[in-house]
N, CA, C and O atoms as a GROMACS GRO file, in nm:
protein
  340
    1MET      N    1   5.559   0.855   0.731
    1MET     CA    2   5.423   0.904   0.730
    1MET      C    3   5.424   1.056   0.728
    1MET      O    4   5.506   1.122   0.792
    2SER      N    5   5.330   1.108   0.652
    2SER     CA    6   5.324   1.253   0.642
    2SER      C    7   5.224   1.307   0.743
    2SER      O    8   5.142   1.234   0.798
    3LEU      N    9   5.233   1.435   0.766
    3LEU     CA   10   5.144   1.502   0.861
    3LEU      C   11   5.001   1.504   0.810
    3LEU      O   12   4.907   1.490   0.888
    4ASP      N   13   4.983   1.521   0.679
    4ASP     CA   14   4.849   1.521   0.620
    4ASP      C   15   4.778   1.388   0.643
    4ASP      O   16   4.659   1.386   0.674
    5TYR      N   17   4.851   1.279   0.628
    5TYR     CA   18   4.792   1.147   0.647
    5TYR      C   19   4.744   1.129   0.791
    5TYR      O   20   4.636   1.075   0.814
    6LEU      N   21   4.823   1.174   0.887
    6LEU     CA   22   4.786   1.162   1.028
    6LEU      C   23   4.666   1.249   1.061
    6LEU      O   24   4.576   1.207   1.134
    7LEU      N   25   4.663   1.371   1.008
    7LEU     CA   26   4.551   1.461   1.034
    7LEU      C   27   4.423   1.406   0.973
    7LEU      O   28   4.316   1.413   1.033
    8LYS      N   29   4.434   1.352   0.852
    8LYS     CA   30   4.318   1.294   0.787
    8LYS      C   31   4.263   1.177   0.867
    8LYS      O   32   4.142   1.161   0.879
    9ASP      N   33   4.351   1.096   0.921
    9ASP     CA   34   4.311   0.982   1.002
    9ASP      C   35   4.236   1.028   1.127
    9ASP      O   36   4.137   0.966   1.166
   10GLU      N   37   4.283   1.133   1.192
   10GLU     CA   38   4.218   1.186   1.311
   10GLU      C   39   4.079   1.243   1.278
   10GLU      O   40   3.984   1.223   1.354
   11LEU      N   41   4.068   1.312   1.165
   11LEU     CA   42   3.939   1.368   1.124
   11LEU      C   43   3.837   1.258   1.097
   11LEU      O   44   3.720   1.272   1.133
   12GLU      N   45   3.880   1.150   1.035
   12GLU     CA   46   3.789   1.039   1.009
   12GLU      C   47   3.741   0.976   1.139
   12GLU      O   48   3.624   0.938   1.150
   13GLU      N   49   3.828   0.964   1.237
   13GLU     CA   50   3.788   0.910   1.367
   13GLU      C   51   3.684   0.999   1.434
   13GLU      O   52   3.587   0.949   1.492
   14GLU      N   53   3.703   1.131   1.425
   14GLU     CA   54   3.608   1.225   1.485
   14GLU      C   55   3.472   1.215   1.415
   14GLU      O   56   3.368   1.219   1.480
   15GLU      N   57   3.473   1.203   1.281
   15GLU     CA   58   3.348   1.191   1.208
   15GLU      C   59   3.275   1.063   1.245
   15GLU      O   60   3.153   1.062   1.258
   16ASN      N   61   3.349   0.955   1.262
   16ASN     CA   62   3.288   0.828   1.302
   16ASN      C   63   3.226   0.839   1.441
   16ASN      O   64   3.119   0.783   1.465
   17LEU      N   65   3.291   0.910   1.531
   17LEU     CA   66   3.235   0.929   1.665
   17LEU      C   67   3.107   1.012   1.659
   17LEU      O   68   3.011   0.982   1.730
   18LYS      N   69   3.106   1.117   1.575
   18LYS     CA   70   2.986   1.200   1.562
   18LYS      C   71   2.870   1.120   1.504
   18LYS      O   72   2.756   1.133   1.549
   19LEU      N   73   2.899   1.036   1.405
   19LEU     CA   74   2.794   0.955   1.346
   19LEU      C   75   2.737   0.855   1.445
   19LEU      O   76   2.616   0.832   1.445
   20SER      N   77   2.820   0.797   1.527
   20SER     CA   78   2.770   0.699   1.623
   20SER      C   79   2.688   0.766   1.734
   20SER      O   80   2.602   0.702   1.792
   21GLU      N   81   2.714   0.893   1.762
   21GLU     CA   82   2.634   0.965   1.862
   21GLU      C   83   2.495   0.998   1.808
   21GLU      O   84   2.400   1.007   1.886
   22ASP      N   85   2.482   1.016   1.676
   22ASP     CA   86   2.355   1.052   1.616
   22ASP      C   87   2.260   0.934   1.604
   22ASP      O   88   2.139   0.953   1.585
   23VAL      N   89   2.309   0.814   1.614
   23VAL     CA   90   2.226   0.695   1.598
   23VAL      C   91   2.140   0.678   1.724
   23VAL      O   92   2.194   0.672   1.835
   24PRO      N   93   2.007   0.669   1.707
   24PRO     CA   94   1.922   0.652   1.824
   24PRO      C   95   1.941   0.512   1.884
   24PRO      O   96   1.979   0.419   1.814
   25PRO      N   97   1.914   0.499   2.012
   25PRO     CA   98   1.929   0.368   2.076
   25PRO      C   99   1.827   0.268   2.021
   25PRO      O  100   1.719   0.308   1.976
   26VAL      N  101   1.861   0.143   2.026
   26VAL     CA  102   1.774   0.038   1.974
   26VAL      C  103   1.659   0.015   2.072
   26VAL      O  104   1.681   0.000   2.192
   27LYS      N  105   1.536   0.013   2.018
   27LYS     CA  106   1.419  -0.010   2.104
   27LYS      C  107   1.395  -0.159   2.114
   27LYS      O  108   1.393  -0.230   2.014
   28ARG      N  109   1.377  -0.205   2.234
   28ARG     CA  110   1.349  -0.346   2.258
   28ARG      C  111   1.200  -0.369   2.244
   28ARG      O  112   1.119  -0.288   2.289
   29VAL      N  113   1.164  -0.480   2.180
   29VAL     CA  114   1.024  -0.514   2.158
   29VAL      C  115   0.995  -0.643   2.231
   29VAL      O  116   1.068  -0.742   2.218
   30THR      N  117   0.888  -0.642   2.309
   30THR     CA  118   0.850  -0.764   2.381
   30THR      C  119   0.774  -0.856   2.288
   30THR      O  120   0.727  -0.814   2.182
   31MET      N  121   0.761  -0.982   2.327
   31MET     CA  122   0.687  -1.079   2.248
   31MET      C  123   0.540  -1.040   2.238
   31MET      O  124   0.476  -1.063   2.136
   32GLU      N  125   0.486  -0.981   2.345
   32GLU     CA  126   0.346  -0.937   2.344
   32GLU      C  127   0.323  -0.827   2.241
   32GLU      O  128   0.225  -0.830   2.168
   33GLU      N  129   0.414  -0.729   2.236
   33GLU     CA  130   0.403  -0.621   2.138
   33GLU      C  131   0.416  -0.675   1.995
   33GLU      O  132   0.342  -0.634   1.906
   34ALA      N  133   0.509  -0.767   1.975
   34ALA     CA  134   0.527  -0.825   1.842
   34ALA      C  135   0.405  -0.904   1.800
   34ALA      O  136   0.363  -0.898   1.684
   35SER      N  137   0.347  -0.978   1.892
   35SER     CA  138   0.228  -1.057   1.862
   35SER      C  139   0.111  -0.966   1.828
   35SER      O  140   0.036  -0.993   1.733
   36ARG      N  141   0.094  -0.860   1.903
   36ARG     CA  142  -0.015  -0.765   1.877
   36ARG      C  143   0.004  -0.698   1.741
   36ARG      O  144  -0.093  -0.680   1.667
   37PHE      N  145   0.128  -0.661   1.708
   37PHE     CA  146   0.157  -0.601   1.578
   37PHE      C  147   0.121  -0.695   1.464
   37PHE      O  148   0.059  -0.654   1.366
   38LEU      N  149   0.160  -0.821   1.477
   38LEU     CA  150   0.131  -0.918   1.372
   38LEU      C  151  -0.018  -0.943   1.357
   38LEU      O  152  -0.066  -0.966   1.246
   39SER      N  153  -0.093  -0.941   1.467
   39SER     CA  154  -0.238  -0.961   1.458
   39SER      C  155  -0.304  -0.842   1.389
   39SER      O  156  -0.400  -0.859   1.313
   40VAL      N  157  -0.255  -0.722   1.414
   40VAL     CA  158  -0.309  -0.603   1.347
   40VAL      C  159  -0.278  -0.609   1.198
   40VAL      O  160  -0.363  -0.576   1.116
   41LYS      N  161  -0.157  -0.651   1.163
   41LYS     CA  162  -0.120  -0.663   1.022
   41LYS      C  163  -0.206  -0.769   0.953
   41LYS      O  164  -0.245  -0.751   0.837
   42ALA      N  165  -0.234  -0.879   1.022
   42ALA     CA  166  -0.317  -0.984   0.964
   42ALA      C  167  -0.459  -0.934   0.943
   42ALA      O  168  -0.522  -0.966   0.842
   43ALA      N  169  -0.511  -0.855   1.038
   43ALA     CA  170  -0.646  -0.800   1.023
   43ALA      C  171  -0.651  -0.706   0.903
   43ALA      O  172  -0.751  -0.704   0.831
   44GLY      N  173  -0.548  -0.630   0.882
   44GLY     CA  174  -0.542  -0.541   0.766
   44GLY      C  175  -0.540  -0.620   0.636
   44GLY      O  176  -0.601  -0.578   0.538
   45GLY      N  177  -0.470  -0.731   0.635
   45GLY     CA  178  -0.466  -0.816   0.517
   45GLY      C  179  -0.602  -0.877   0.487
   45GLY      O  180  -0.642  -0.886   0.371
   46ILE      N  181  -0.672  -0.918   0.592
   46ILE     CA  182  -0.806  -0.975   0.574
   46ILE      C  183  -0.901  -0.868   0.521
   46ILE      O  184  -0.983  -0.896   0.434
   47GLY      N  185  -0.890  -0.747   0.573
   47GLY     CA  186  -0.974  -0.637   0.526
   47GLY      C  187  -0.949  -0.606   0.380
   47GLY      O  188  -1.043  -0.580   0.305
   48MET      N  189  -0.824  -0.609   0.338
   48MET     CA  190  -0.791  -0.584   0.198
   48MET      C  191  -0.848  -0.694   0.109
   48MET      O  192  -0.898  -0.666   0.000
   49PHE      N  193  -0.842  -0.819   0.155
   49PHE     CA  194  -0.898  -0.930   0.079
   49PHE      C  195  -1.049  -0.914   0.062
   49PHE      O  196  -1.102  -0.935  -0.047
   50VAL      N  197  -1.118  -0.876   0.170
   50VAL     CA  198  -1.264  -0.855   0.164
   50VAL      C  199  -1.297  -0.742   0.067
   50VAL      O  200  -1.390  -0.754  -0.012
   51LEU      N  201  -1.221  -0.634   0.073
   51LEU     CA  202  -1.244  -0.521  -0.018
   51LEU      C  203  -1.227  -0.564  -0.164
   51LEU      O  204  -1.310  -0.529  -0.248
   52LEU      N  205  -1.122  -0.638  -0.194
   52LEU     CA  206  -1.100  -0.684  -0.331
   52LEU      C  207  -1.210  -0.780  -0.376
   52LEU      O  208  -1.248  -0.779  -0.493
   53ALA      N  209  -1.260  -0.863  -0.284
   53ALA     CA  210  -1.368  -0.955  -0.319
   53ALA      C  211  -1.496  -0.878  -0.353
   53ALA      O  212  -1.566  -0.914  -0.447
   54ILE      N  213  -1.525  -0.773  -0.277
   54ILE     CA  214  -1.644  -0.691  -0.305
   54ILE      C  215  -1.631  -0.621  -0.440
   54ILE      O  216  -1.726  -0.617  -0.518
   55VAL      N  217  -1.514  -0.568  -0.469
   55VAL     CA  218  -1.491  -0.501  -0.598
   55VAL      C  219  -1.504  -0.601  -0.713
   55VAL      O  220  -1.562  -0.568  -0.816
   56ALA      N  221  -1.451  -0.722  -0.696
   56ALA     CA  222  -1.461  -0.823  -0.801
   56ALA      C  223  -1.607  -0.862  -0.824
   56ALA      O  224  -1.648  -0.882  -0.938
   57ALA      N  225  -1.685  -0.873  -0.716
   57ALA     CA  226  -1.827  -0.905  -0.732
   57ALA      C  227  -1.900  -0.793  -0.805
   57ALA      O  228  -1.983  -0.820  -0.892
   58ALA      N  229  -1.871  -0.668  -0.772
   58ALA     CA  230  -1.935  -0.555  -0.839
   58ALA      C  231  -1.900  -0.551  -0.988
   58ALA      O  232  -1.986  -0.525  -1.071
   59VAL      N  233  -1.776  -0.576  -1.021
   59VAL     CA  234  -1.734  -0.576  -1.161
   59VAL      C  235  -1.805  -0.687  -1.237
   59VAL      O  236  -1.849  -0.667  -1.351
   60SER      N  237  -1.817  -0.804  -1.176
   60SER     CA  238  -1.886  -0.914  -1.245
   60SER      C  239  -2.034  -0.880  -1.266
   60SER      O  240  -2.091  -0.917  -1.369
   61ILE      N  241  -2.098  -0.812  -1.172
   61ILE     CA  242  -2.238  -0.770  -1.188
   61ILE      C  243  -2.249  -0.669  -1.303
   61ILE      O  244  -2.340  -0.679  -1.385
   62PHE      N  245  -2.158  -0.573  -1.310
   62PHE     CA  246  -2.161  -0.475  -1.417
   62PHE      C  247  -2.143  -0.542  -1.553
   62PHE      O  248  -2.213  -0.507  -1.649
   63ILE      N  249  -2.052  -0.636  -1.562
   63ILE     CA  250  -2.029  -0.705  -1.689
   63ILE      C  251  -2.151  -0.787  -1.728
   63ILE      O  252  -2.190  -0.788  -1.844
   64ALA      N  253  -2.213  -0.854  -1.631
   64ALA     CA  254  -2.332  -0.935  -1.660
   64ALA      C  255  -2.447  -0.846  -1.708
   64ALA      O  256  -2.517  -0.882  -1.803
   65ASN      N  257  -2.468  -0.733  -1.644
   65ASN     CA  258  -2.575  -0.642  -1.684
   65ASN      C  259  -2.548  -0.580  -1.821
   65ASN      O  260  -2.642  -0.558  -1.898
   66GLU      N  261  -2.424  -0.553  -1.851
   66GLU     CA  262  -2.389  -0.498  -1.982
   66GLU      C  263  -2.418  -0.599  -2.093
   66GLU      O  264  -2.465  -0.562  -2.200
   67SER      N  265  -2.391  -0.726  -2.066
   67SER     CA  266  -2.418  -0.827  -2.169
   67SER      C  267  -2.567  -0.847  -2.190
   67SER      O  268  -2.609  -0.885  -2.299
   68LYS      N  269  -2.649  -0.823  -2.089
   68LYS     CA  270  -2.794  -0.836  -2.103
   68LYS      C  271  -2.853  -0.722  -2.185
   68LYS      O  272  -2.954  -0.741  -2.254
   69THR      N  273  -2.793  -0.604  -2.180
   69THR     CA  274  -2.844  -0.488  -2.254
   69THR      C  275  -2.778  -0.473  -2.391
   69THR      O  276  -2.811  -0.379  -2.464
   70ALA      N  277  -2.688  -0.562  -2.427
   70ALA     CA  278  -2.617  -0.552  -2.556
   70ALA      C  279  -2.711  -0.556  -2.677
   70ALA      O  280  -2.682  -0.487  -2.774
   71PRO      N  281  -2.823  -0.632  -2.677
   71PRO     CA  282  -2.912  -0.632  -2.794
   71PRO      C  283  -2.987  -0.501  -2.815
   71PRO      O  284  -3.050  -0.484  -2.920
   72PHE      N  285  -2.983  -0.409  -2.722
   72PHE     CA  286  -3.060  -0.284  -2.730
   72PHE      C  287  -2.970  -0.161  -2.728
   72PHE      O  288  -2.992  -0.072  -2.645
   73PRO      N  289  -2.871  -0.151  -2.815
   73PRO     CA  290  -2.779  -0.037  -2.806
   73PRO      C  291  -2.843   0.095  -2.844
   73PRO      O  292  -2.804   0.199  -2.790
   74ILE      N  293  -2.940   0.094  -2.934
   74ILE     CA  294  -3.000   0.220  -2.978
   74ILE      C  295  -3.086   0.281  -2.868
   74ILE      O  296  -3.099   0.403  -2.860
   75TRP      N  297  -3.143   0.198  -2.784
   75TRP     CA  298  -3.226   0.250  -2.675
   75TRP      C  299  -3.144   0.324  -2.571
   75TRP      O  300  -3.193   0.416  -2.507
   76ILE      N  301  -3.022   0.283  -2.556
   76ILE     CA  302  -2.937   0.345  -2.453
   76ILE      C  303  -2.883   0.479  -2.502
   76ILE      O  304  -2.869   0.572  -2.423
   77ARG      N  305  -2.853   0.489  -2.631
   77ARG     CA  306  -2.787   0.609  -2.684
   77ARG      C  307  -2.884   0.720  -2.724
   77ARG      O  308  -2.843   0.835  -2.735
   78ARG      N  309  -3.010   0.687  -2.747
   78ARG     CA  310  -3.104   0.788  -2.794
   78ARG      C  311  -3.218   0.807  -2.696
   78ARG      O  312  -3.251   0.719  -2.616
   79ASN      N  313  -3.275   0.924  -2.704
   79ASN     CA  314  -3.391   0.955  -2.621
   79ASN      C  315  -3.517   0.911  -2.696
   79ASN      O  316  -3.561   0.979  -2.788
   80LEU      N  317  -3.573   0.798  -2.659
   80LEU     CA  318  -3.689   0.743  -2.729
   80LEU      C  319  -3.815   0.767  -2.648
   80LEU      O  320  -3.814   0.773  -2.525
   81LYS      N  321  -3.927   0.781  -2.724
   81LYS     CA  322  -4.057   0.796  -2.660
   81LYS      C  323  -4.137   0.668  -2.684
   81LYS      O  324  -4.128   0.606  -2.789
   82GLN      N  325  -4.213   0.632  -2.586
   82GLN     CA  326  -4.294   0.510  -2.596
   82GLN      C  327  -4.419   0.540  -2.677
   82GLN      O  328  -4.488   0.639  -2.654
   83SER      N  329  -4.446   0.452  -2.770
   83SER     CA  330  -4.567   0.471  -2.850
   83SER      C  331  -4.677   0.378  -2.797
   83SER      O  332  -4.650   0.266  -2.752
   84MET      N  333  -4.798   0.425  -2.802
   84MET     CA  334  -4.911   0.344  -2.755
   84MET      C  335  -4.954   0.248  -2.865
   84MET      O  336  -4.964   0.286  -2.982
   85GLY      N  337  -4.980   0.127  -2.827
   85GLY     CA  338  -5.037   0.037  -2.922
   85GLY      C  339  -4.959  -0.078  -2.951
   85GLY      O  340  -5.000  -0.162  -3.032
   0.00000   0.00000   0.00000
């Protein structure tokens, strides 16, 4: 074995020790905290579903109104005056 190989091996061990010191300790989570987290996530999912449902309803209303005004395209694009009679 050469001296370089031994020195390299020692340096790698020191680097591994430094890396393990930088790792934060593992946080323990209780069942109550996990349950509360999951309920909050579920509420967020329900809120997102409601939001998408409202947007889908609005889009369908816009499409329905556009199809009702389709026979009158010239009235929408031009400034017309009402004539009496």
